[in-house]
DSSP file (Angstrom, degrees, kcal/mol; ACC not computed):
  #  RESIDUE AA STRUCTURE BP1 BP2  ACC     N-H-->O    O-->H-N    N-H-->O    O-->H-N    TCO  KAPPA ALPHA  PHI   PSI    X-CA   Y-CA   Z-CA
    1    1 A M              0   0    0      0, 0.0     2,-0.2     0, 0.0     0, 0.0   0.000 360.0 360.0 360.0 137.5    0.0    0.0    0.0
    2    2 A L        -     0   0    0      1,-0.1     2,-0.3     3,-0.0     3,-0.0  -0.500 360.0-124.4 -74.2 137.9    1.3    3.5   -0.9
    3    3 A K        -     0   0    0     -2,-0.2     2,-0.1     1,-0.1     3,-0.1  -0.626  32.5-104.8 -79.3 139.0    2.1    5.8    2.0
    4    4 A M        -     0   0    0     -2,-0.3     3,-0.1     1,-0.1    -1,-0.1  -0.419  40.2-108.8 -64.7 134.4    0.3    9.1    1.9
    5    5 A M        -     0   0    0      1,-0.1    -1,-0.1    -2,-0.1     5,-0.1  -0.297  44.8 -85.1 -61.5 146.1    2.6   12.0    0.9
    6    6 A N     >  -     0   0    0      1,-0.1     4,-2.6    -3,-0.1     5,-0.2  -0.279  41.1-124.1 -49.8 136.4    3.5   14.4    3.5
    7    7 A R  H  > S+     0   0    0      1,-0.2     4,-2.6     2,-0.2     5,-0.2   0.874 108.4  49.7 -60.2 -41.8    0.7   17.0    3.7
    8    8 A T  H  > S+     0   0    0      1,-0.2     4,-2.3     2,-0.2    -1,-0.2   0.893 112.6  47.8 -66.2 -38.1    3.0   20.1    3.1
    9    9 A T  H  > S+     0   0    0      2,-0.2     4,-2.5     1,-0.2    -2,-0.2   0.913 112.2  50.1 -66.4 -42.9    4.6   18.4    0.1
   10   10 A L  H  X S+     0   0    0     -4,-2.6     4,-2.3     2,-0.2    -2,-0.2   0.936 112.8  45.5 -61.0 -48.4    1.2   17.5   -1.3
   11   11 A L  H  X S+     0   0    0     -4,-2.6     4,-2.1     1,-0.2    -2,-0.2   0.930 113.6  49.2 -62.9 -45.5   -0.2   21.0   -0.9
   12   12 A S  H  X S+     0   0    0     -4,-2.3     4,-1.8    -5,-0.2    -1,-0.2   0.908 110.8  50.7 -60.4 -42.4    2.9   22.6   -2.4
   13   13 A T  H  X S+     0   0    0     -4,-2.5     4,-2.1     1,-0.2    -1,-0.2   0.898 108.4  51.6 -64.3 -41.2    2.8   20.2   -5.3
   14   14 A L  H  X S+     0   0    0     -4,-2.3     4,-2.3     1,-0.2    -1,-0.2   0.884 107.5  53.3 -63.1 -37.4   -0.9   21.0   -6.0
   15   15 A W  H  X S+     0   0    0     -4,-2.1     4,-2.5     2,-0.2    -1,-0.2   0.870 106.2  53.6 -64.4 -36.0    0.0   24.7   -6.0
   16   16 A V  H  X S+     0   0    0     -4,-1.8     4,-2.5     2,-0.2     5,-0.2   0.933 108.9  48.7 -61.8 -45.3    2.7   24.0   -8.6
   17   17 A V  H  X S+     0   0    0     -4,-2.1     4,-2.1     1,-0.2    -2,-0.2   0.913 111.2  50.3 -61.1 -43.1    0.1   22.3  -10.8
   18   18 A V  H  X S+     0   0    0     -4,-2.3     4,-2.4     1,-0.2    -1,-0.2   0.938 111.7  47.8 -60.0 -47.3   -2.3   25.3  -10.4
   19   19 A M  H  X S+     0   0    0     -4,-2.5     4,-2.5     1,-0.2     5,-0.2   0.905 109.9  50.9 -64.8 -41.9    0.4   27.8  -11.3
   20   20 A I  H  X S+     0   0    0     -4,-2.5     4,-2.4     1,-0.2    -1,-0.2   0.912 112.4  47.9 -61.4 -40.9    1.6   25.9  -14.4
   21   21 A N  H  X S+     0   0    0     -4,-2.1     4,-2.4    -5,-0.2    -2,-0.2   0.888 109.6  52.4 -67.5 -38.7   -2.0   25.7  -15.6
   22   22 A M  H  X S+     0   0    0     -4,-2.4     4,-1.9     2,-0.2    -2,-0.2   0.940 112.8  44.8 -60.9 -46.4   -2.6   29.4  -14.9
   23   23 A L  H  X S+     0   0    0     -4,-2.5     4,-2.7     1,-0.2    -2,-0.2   0.910 112.1  51.8 -64.3 -42.3    0.4   30.3  -17.0
   24   24 A K  H  X S+     0   0    0     -4,-2.4     4,-2.7    -5,-0.2     5,-0.2   0.901 108.0  51.8 -63.7 -41.2   -0.5   27.9  -19.7
   25   25 A A  H  X S+     0   0    0     -4,-2.4     4,-1.8     1,-0.2    -1,-0.2   0.917 112.8  45.6 -61.1 -42.9   -4.0   29.4  -20.0
   26   26 A D  H  X S+     0   0    0     -4,-1.9     4,-1.2     2,-0.2    -2,-0.2   0.908 113.0  49.4 -68.2 -41.7   -2.6   32.9  -20.3
   27   27 A I  H >X S+     0   0    0     -4,-2.7     3,-0.6     1,-0.2     4,-0.5   0.938 111.6  48.2 -63.6 -46.5    0.1   31.8  -22.9
   28   28 A L  H >< S+     0   0    0     -4,-2.7     3,-1.2     1,-0.2     4,-0.2   0.868 106.5  58.2 -62.3 -35.5   -2.5   30.0  -25.0
   29   29 A S  H >< S+     0   0    0     -4,-1.8     3,-1.5     1,-0.3    -1,-0.2   0.802  94.2  66.3 -65.2 -28.1   -4.8   33.0  -24.9
   30   30 A L  H << S+     0   0    0     -4,-1.2    -1,-0.3    -3,-0.6    -2,-0.2   0.769  94.3  59.7 -63.2 -24.4   -2.1   35.2  -26.4
   31   31 A Y  T << S+     0   0    0     -3,-1.2    -1,-0.3    -4,-0.5    -2,-0.2   0.511  81.4  97.2 -83.6  -4.7   -2.3   33.2  -29.6
   32   32 A I  S X  S-     0   0    0     -3,-1.5     3,-2.0    -4,-0.2     4,-0.3  -0.763  83.1-120.0 -88.1 117.6   -6.0   34.1  -30.1
   33   33 A P  T 3  S+     0   0    0      0, 0.0    -2,-0.1     0, 0.0    -1,-0.0  -0.304  94.6  12.8 -58.3 132.9   -6.3   37.0  -32.5
   34   34 A G  T 3> S+     0   0    0     -4,-0.1     4,-2.0     3,-0.0     5,-0.1   0.468  85.8 123.3  83.8   2.1   -8.0   40.0  -30.9
   35   35 A S  H <> S+     0   0    0     -3,-2.0     4,-2.0     1,-0.2     5,-0.1   0.888  74.8  50.2 -66.1 -36.9   -7.8   38.7  -27.4
   36   36 A A  H  > S+     0   0    0     -4,-0.3     4,-2.1     1,-0.2    -1,-0.2   0.904 110.8  49.5 -65.7 -40.3   -5.9   41.8  -26.1
   37   37 A A  H  > S+     0   0    0      1,-0.2     4,-2.2     2,-0.2    -1,-0.2   0.860 108.2  54.5 -65.3 -35.0   -8.5   44.0  -27.7
   38   38 A E  H  X S+     0   0    0     -4,-2.0     4,-2.2     2,-0.2    -2,-0.2   0.901 107.2  49.7 -65.8 -40.8  -11.3   42.0  -26.1
   39   39 A V  H  X S+     0   0    0     -4,-2.0     4,-1.1     1,-0.2    -2,-0.2   0.931 111.8  48.8 -61.9 -45.3   -9.7   42.5  -22.7
   40   40 A A  H  < S+     0   0    0     -4,-2.1     4,-0.4     1,-0.2     3,-0.3   0.884 111.1  50.8 -61.4 -39.3   -9.5   46.3  -23.3
   41   41 A R  H >< S+     0   0    0     -4,-2.2     3,-0.6     1,-0.2    -1,-0.2   0.884 113.2  43.6 -67.5 -39.8  -13.1   46.3  -24.5
   42   42 A T  H 3< S+     0   0    0     -4,-2.2    -1,-0.2     1,-0.2    -2,-0.2   0.591  96.6  77.8 -84.0  -9.3  -14.5   44.5  -21.4
   43   43 A A  T >< S-     0   0    0     -4,-1.1     3,-1.7    -3,-0.3    -1,-0.2   0.721  74.7-171.7 -72.4 -20.2  -12.3   46.5  -19.0
   44   44 A G  T <   -     0   0    0     -3,-0.6    -1,-0.2    -4,-0.4    -2,-0.0  -0.457  66.3 -15.1  65.5-130.9  -14.6   49.5  -19.2
   45   45 A D  T 3  S+     0   0    0     -2,-0.2    -1,-0.3     2,-0.1    -2,-0.1   0.531 110.8 105.3 -84.5  -6.4  -13.2   52.5  -17.4
   46   46 A T  S <  S-     0   0    0     -3,-1.7     5,-0.1     1,-0.1    -3,-0.0  -0.627  78.6-118.6 -77.4 123.2  -10.6   50.5  -15.5
   47   47 A P    >>  -     0   0    0      0, 0.0     4,-1.8     0, 0.0     3,-0.9  -0.351  15.5-127.9 -60.1 139.1   -7.1   50.9  -17.0
   48   48 A I  H 3> S+     0   0    0      1,-0.3     4,-2.8     2,-0.2     5,-0.2   0.862 109.1  61.0 -55.8 -37.5   -5.7   47.7  -18.4
   49   49 A T  H 3> S+     0   0    0      1,-0.2     4,-2.0     2,-0.2    -1,-0.3   0.867 104.2  49.0 -61.2 -35.0   -2.5   48.3  -16.4
   50   50 A H  H <> S+     0   0    0     -3,-0.9     4,-2.5     2,-0.2    -1,-0.2   0.894 110.5  50.1 -70.3 -39.7   -4.6   48.2  -13.2
   51   51 A L  H  X S+     0   0    0     -4,-1.8     4,-2.5     1,-0.2    -2,-0.2   0.920 111.6  48.7 -62.4 -42.6   -6.3   45.0  -14.2
   52   52 A M  H  X S+     0   0    0     -4,-2.8     4,-2.6     2,-0.2    -2,-0.2   0.887 110.3  51.2 -65.8 -38.4   -2.9   43.4  -15.0
   53   53 A L  H  X S+     0   0    0     -4,-2.0     4,-2.4    -5,-0.2    -2,-0.2   0.931 110.3  49.3 -63.3 -45.2   -1.5   44.6  -11.6
   54   54 A G  H  X S+     0   0    0     -4,-2.5     4,-2.3     1,-0.2    -2,-0.2   0.922 113.0  47.0 -59.1 -44.8   -4.5   43.0   -9.8
   55   55 A G  H  X S+     0   0    0     -4,-2.5     4,-2.5     1,-0.2    -1,-0.2   0.893 110.7  52.2 -63.4 -40.1   -4.0   39.8  -11.7
   56   56 A A  H  X S+     0   0    0     -4,-2.6     4,-2.0     2,-0.2    -2,-0.2   0.899 109.8  49.0 -63.8 -40.7   -0.3   39.8  -11.0
   57   57 A I  H  X S+     0   0    0     -4,-2.4     4,-1.7     2,-0.2    -2,-0.2   0.934 112.9  46.5 -65.0 -46.2   -0.9   40.2   -7.3
   58   58 A L  H  X S+     0   0    0     -4,-2.3     4,-1.5     1,-0.2    -2,-0.2   0.889 113.7  48.1 -66.0 -38.0   -3.4   37.4   -7.2
   59   59 A M  H  X S+     0   0    0     -4,-2.5     4,-2.5     1,-0.2    -1,-0.2   0.855 107.3  57.3 -68.6 -32.7   -1.2   35.1   -9.2
   60   60 A Q  H  X S+     0   0    0     -4,-2.0     4,-2.9     2,-0.2    -2,-0.2   0.869 102.9  54.3 -65.5 -36.2    1.8   36.0   -6.9
   61   61 A L  H  X S+     0   0    0     -4,-1.7     4,-1.5     2,-0.2    -1,-0.2   0.935 110.5  45.6 -61.6 -45.6   -0.3   34.8   -3.9
   62   62 A A  H  X S+     0   0    0     -4,-1.5     4,-0.6     1,-0.2    -2,-0.2   0.903 114.1  49.2 -64.4 -40.5   -0.8   31.4   -5.5
   63   63 A L  H >X S+     0   0    0     -4,-2.5     3,-1.2     1,-0.2     4,-0.6   0.908 108.7  52.8 -64.2 -42.3    2.9   31.3   -6.5
   64   64 A L  H >X S+     0   0    0     -4,-2.9     4,-2.8     1,-0.3     3,-0.7   0.806  97.0  67.9 -63.2 -29.9    3.9   32.2   -3.0
   65   65 A M  H 3X S+     0   0    0     -4,-1.5     4,-2.4     1,-0.2    -1,-0.3   0.758  86.2  69.2 -64.5 -23.2    1.8   29.3   -1.6
   66   66 A I  H << S+     0   0    0     -3,-1.2    -1,-0.2    -4,-0.6     4,-0.2   0.932 113.0  29.5 -58.1 -44.2    4.2   26.8   -3.3
   67   67 A L  H XX S+     0   0    0     -3,-0.7     3,-1.8    -4,-0.6     4,-1.1   0.922 119.1  53.8 -79.3 -48.5    6.8   27.9   -0.7
   68   68 A L  H 3X S+     0   0    0     -4,-2.8     4,-2.5     1,-0.3     3,-0.3   0.835  99.0  63.1 -61.0 -33.6    4.5   28.8    2.2
   69   69 A A  H 3< S+     0   0    0     -4,-2.4    -1,-0.3     1,-0.2   -57,-0.2   0.740 109.4  43.2 -62.3 -20.5    2.7   25.4    2.1
   70   70 A R  H <4 S+     0   0    0     -3,-1.8    -1,-0.2    -4,-0.2    -2,-0.2   0.712 124.4  29.4 -94.3 -24.0    6.1   23.9    3.0
   71   71 A V  H  < S+     0   0    0     -4,-1.1    -2,-0.2    -3,-0.3    -3,-0.2   0.669  87.8 100.6-117.8 -19.2    7.3   26.3    5.7
   72   72 A L  S  < S-     0   0    0     -4,-2.5     6,-0.0    -5,-0.2     2,-0.0  -0.349  79.8-100.4 -68.4 149.6    4.4   27.8    7.5
   73   73 A P     >  -     0   0    0      0, 0.0     4,-3.1     0, 0.0     5,-0.3  -0.340  44.2 -97.1 -65.4 155.6    3.5   26.4   10.9
   74   74 A Y  H  > S+     0   0    0      1,-0.2     4,-2.9     2,-0.2     5,-0.2   0.843 117.6  43.1 -42.6 -60.5    0.5   24.0   10.9
   75   75 A R  H  > S+     0   0    0      1,-0.2     4,-1.9     2,-0.2    -1,-0.2   0.911 119.7  41.7 -62.4 -45.9   -2.4   26.3   12.0
   76   76 A V  H  > S+     0   0    0      2,-0.2     4,-2.6    -3,-0.2    -1,-0.2   0.898 115.1  52.8 -65.9 -41.1   -1.4   29.3    9.7
   77   77 A N  H  X S+     0   0    0     -4,-3.1     4,-2.4     2,-0.2     5,-0.2   0.929 107.9  50.4 -59.9 -48.1   -0.5   26.9    6.9
   78   78 A R  H  X S+     0   0    0     -4,-2.9     4,-1.8    -5,-0.3    -1,-0.2   0.940 115.5  40.8 -57.3 -51.3   -3.9   25.2    7.1
   79   79 A W  H  X S+     0   0    0     -4,-1.9     4,-2.9     1,-0.2     5,-0.3   0.832 111.8  55.8 -72.5 -32.2   -5.9   28.4    7.0
   80   80 A A  H  X S+     0   0    0     -4,-2.6     4,-2.8     2,-0.2     5,-0.4   0.921 108.9  48.0 -64.2 -42.8   -3.6   30.0    4.3
   81   81 A N  H  X S+     0   0    0     -4,-2.4     4,-1.6    -5,-0.2    -2,-0.2   0.898 115.0  45.2 -64.5 -40.5   -4.2   27.1    2.0
   82   82 A I  H  X S+     0   0    0     -4,-1.8     4,-2.2    -5,-0.2    -2,-0.2   0.950 118.9  41.5 -66.9 -48.9   -8.0   27.3    2.6
   83   83 A G  H  X S+     0   0    0     -4,-2.9     4,-2.4     2,-0.2    -2,-0.2   0.938 119.3  41.3 -67.3 -49.6   -8.2   31.1    2.2
   84   84 A V  H  X S+     0   0    0     -4,-2.8     4,-2.4    -5,-0.3    -1,-0.2   0.863 113.7  55.8 -69.2 -34.1   -5.9   31.5   -0.8
   85   85 A G  H  X S+     0   0    0     -4,-1.6     4,-1.9    -5,-0.4    -2,-0.2   0.941 110.8  43.5 -60.5 -47.5   -7.4   28.4   -2.4
   86   86 A A  H  X S+     0   0    0     -4,-2.2     4,-1.9     1,-0.2    -2,-0.2   0.908 114.3  50.2 -65.3 -41.9  -10.9   29.9   -2.2
   87   87 A A  H  X S+     0   0    0     -4,-2.4     4,-2.2     1,-0.2    -1,-0.2   0.874 109.2  52.5 -63.8 -36.2   -9.7   33.3   -3.4
   88   88 A T  H  X S+     0   0    0     -4,-2.4     4,-2.9     2,-0.2    -1,-0.2   0.875 105.5  53.4 -70.4 -36.8   -7.8   31.7   -6.3
   89   89 A I  H  X S+     0   0    0     -4,-1.9     4,-2.2     2,-0.2     5,-0.3   0.932 110.4  48.4 -59.8 -44.0  -11.0   29.9   -7.4
   90   90 A T  H  X S+     0   0    0     -4,-1.9     4,-2.5     1,-0.2    -2,-0.2   0.908 112.7  48.2 -61.7 -42.7  -12.8   33.2   -7.4
   91   91 A F  H  X S+     0   0    0     -4,-2.2     4,-1.6     2,-0.2    -2,-0.2   0.916 110.0  51.7 -63.3 -45.6   -9.9   34.8   -9.4
   92   92 A V  H  < S+     0   0    0     -4,-2.9    -2,-0.2     1,-0.2    -1,-0.2   0.928 120.6  32.3 -59.9 -47.3   -9.9   32.0  -12.0
   93   93 A W  H >< S+     0   0    0     -4,-2.2     3,-1.0    -5,-0.2    -1,-0.2   0.771 112.6  61.9 -85.3 -25.4  -13.6   32.2  -12.7
   94   94 A G  H 3< S+     0   0    0     -4,-2.5    -1,-0.2    -5,-0.3    -2,-0.2   0.823 114.2  35.3 -67.5 -30.5  -14.0   35.9  -12.2
   95   95 A G  T 3< S+     0   0    0     -4,-1.6    -1,-0.2    -5,-0.2    -2,-0.2   0.096  88.7 152.8-107.3  21.9  -11.6   36.6  -15.0
   96   96 A A    <   -     0   0    0     -3,-1.0    -3,-0.1     1,-0.1     7,-0.0  -0.243  36.0-143.3 -60.5 134.1  -12.7   33.7  -17.1
   97   97 A A        -     0   0    0      2,-0.1     2,-1.0     1,-0.1     6,-0.1  -0.715  21.0-118.7 -93.1 148.9  -12.2   34.1  -20.9
   98   98 A P  S    S+     0   0    0      0, 0.0    -1,-0.1     0, 0.0    -2,-0.0  -0.093  75.2 117.6 -82.7  41.0  -14.9   32.6  -23.2
   99   99 A Y     >  -     0   0    0     -2,-1.0     4,-2.3     1,-0.1     3,-0.2  -0.865  69.1-130.5-109.6 141.5  -12.4   30.3  -24.8
  100  100 A P  H  > S+     0   0    0      0, 0.0     4,-2.4     0, 0.0     5,-0.2   0.882 108.6  52.2 -57.3 -40.2  -12.7   26.5  -24.7
  101  101 A H  H  > S+     0   0    0      1,-0.2     4,-2.5     2,-0.2     5,-0.2   0.894 110.2  49.1 -64.4 -36.9   -9.1   26.0  -23.7
  102  102 A Y  H  > S+     0   0    0     -3,-0.2     4,-3.0     2,-0.2     5,-0.2   0.922 110.6  49.4 -68.0 -43.5   -9.5   28.5  -20.8
  103  103 A T  H  X S+     0   0    0     -4,-2.3     4,-1.9     2,-0.2    -2,-0.2   0.918 113.1  47.6 -61.6 -43.7  -12.7   26.8  -19.5
  104  104 A F  H  X S+     0   0    0     -4,-2.4     4,-2.0    -5,-0.2    -2,-0.2   0.949 115.3  43.8 -62.1 -49.6  -10.9   23.4  -19.6
  105  105 A I  H  X S+     0   0    0     -4,-2.5     4,-2.8     1,-0.2    -2,-0.2   0.886 111.5  54.1 -66.2 -38.1   -7.8   24.6  -17.8
  106  106 A A  H  X S+     0   0    0     -4,-3.0     4,-2.4     1,-0.2    -1,-0.2   0.870 107.1  52.2 -62.7 -35.9   -9.9   26.6  -15.3
  107  107 A A  H  X S+     0   0    0     -4,-1.9     4,-2.1    -5,-0.2    -2,-0.2   0.914 109.9  48.0 -65.4 -42.3  -11.8   23.4  -14.5
  108  108 A V  H  X S+     0   0    0     -4,-2.0     4,-2.3     2,-0.2    -2,-0.2   0.929 112.4  49.4 -62.7 -45.0   -8.5   21.5  -13.9
  109  109 A E  H  X S+     0   0    0     -4,-2.8     4,-3.0     1,-0.2     5,-0.2   0.904 109.4  52.4 -59.7 -41.4   -7.3   24.4  -11.7
  110  110 A T  H  X S+     0   0    0     -4,-2.4     4,-2.7     2,-0.2    -1,-0.2   0.889 108.1  50.4 -64.6 -40.0  -10.6   24.3   -9.8
  111  111 A V  H  X S+     0   0    0     -4,-2.1     4,-2.3     2,-0.2    -1,-0.2   0.944 113.6  45.8 -61.6 -47.2  -10.2   20.6   -9.1
  112  112 A C  H  X S+     0   0    0     -4,-2.3     4,-2.3     2,-0.2    -2,-0.2   0.913 114.3  47.6 -62.7 -43.1   -6.7   21.1   -7.9
  113  113 A L  H  X S+     0   0    0     -4,-3.0     4,-2.6     2,-0.2    -1,-0.2   0.875 110.0  53.2 -66.6 -37.0   -7.8   24.1   -5.7
  114  114 A G  H  X S+     0   0    0     -4,-2.7     4,-2.7    -5,-0.2    -1,-0.2   0.901 109.4  49.1 -62.2 -40.5  -10.7   22.0   -4.4
  115  115 A L  H  X S+     0   0    0     -4,-2.3     4,-3.2     2,-0.2     5,-0.3   0.900 109.2  52.7 -65.0 -40.2   -8.2   19.3   -3.4
  116  116 A I  H  X S+     0   0    0     -4,-2.3     4,-2.4     2,-0.2     5,-0.2   0.952 113.1  43.6 -58.5 -49.3   -6.0   21.9   -1.7
  117  117 A I  H  X S+     0   0    0     -4,-2.6     4,-2.7     2,-0.2    -2,-0.2   0.920 115.5  49.2 -62.5 -44.3   -8.9   23.2    0.3
  118  118 A W  H  X S+     0   0    0     -4,-2.7     4,-2.3     2,-0.2    -2,-0.2   0.944 113.6  44.2 -60.9 -50.7  -10.1   19.6    1.1
  119  119 A F  H  < S+     0   0    0     -4,-3.2     4,-0.3     1,-0.2    -1,-0.2   0.873 116.1  47.6 -66.3 -35.9   -6.7   18.4    2.2
  120  120 A A  H >< S+     0   0    0     -4,-2.4     3,-0.8    -5,-0.3    -1,-0.2   0.909 112.0  50.0 -69.2 -40.8   -6.1   21.5    4.3
  121  121 A W  H 3< S+     0   0    0     -4,-2.7    -2,-0.2     1,-0.2    -1,-0.2   0.886 115.2  42.9 -63.4 -39.7   -9.5   21.3    5.8
  122  122 A R  T 3< S+     0   0    0     -4,-2.3     2,-0.5    -5,-0.2    -1,-0.2   0.398  85.7 121.6 -88.7   1.7   -9.0   17.6    6.8
  123  123 A W    <   -     0   0    0     -3,-0.8     2,-0.3    -4,-0.3    -3,-0.0  -0.537  52.9-149.9 -71.9 119.2   -5.4   18.2    8.0
  124  124 A E        -     0   0    0     -2,-0.5     3,-0.1     1,-0.1    -2,-0.1  -0.685  27.0 -97.6 -91.8 144.6   -5.1   17.1   11.6
  125  125 A E        -     0   0    0     -2,-0.3    -1,-0.1     1,-0.1     3,-0.1  -0.355  45.4-108.7 -61.0 131.9   -2.6   18.8   13.9
  126  126 A P        -     0   0    0      0, 0.0     2,-0.1     0, 0.0    -1,-0.1  -0.311  35.9-106.1 -61.5 144.3    0.6   16.8   14.1
  127  127 A R    >   -     0   0    0      1,-0.1     3,-0.7    -3,-0.1     2,-0.3  -0.447  34.5-119.6 -69.7 142.8    1.2   15.1   17.5
  128  128 A R  T 3  S+     0   0    0      1,-0.2    -1,-0.1     2,-0.2    -3,-0.0  -0.627  87.7  13.2 -85.7 141.9    3.8   16.7   19.7
  129  129 A G  T 3         0   0    0     -2,-0.3    -1,-0.2     1,-0.1    -2,-0.0   0.654 360.0 360.0  74.9  15.8    6.8   14.8   20.7
  130  130 A G    <         0   0    0     -3,-0.7    -2,-0.2     0, 0.0    -1,-0.1   0.397 360.0 360.0 168.7 360.0    6.4   11.9   18.3
């Protein structure tokens, strides 16, 4: 029987999968003619640079979780994974592009983020002294 992976390693690995998928969705979207113009059109009065900064900050939180999931103390780690996981799901679908590749990748990200939240929620405090 396979031994369950260490919880911090598992969470960190799931964050890596989420980040690779986020980057891949954005890279593939660049190849769609007119996608930049579509973003500008749907931004309304919000400057594109502000939207990009907001996206960069939210992606940075997910990227930072790769490290934090390995080094934060148990209680903070657990809640950070739950909170940032939920916020990242909102970010992924809140900025969803109407492209089939984006919807597919966003679904994969959501499954991974759901697993992050699930594993963090079910994470029991390690026993002291042994």
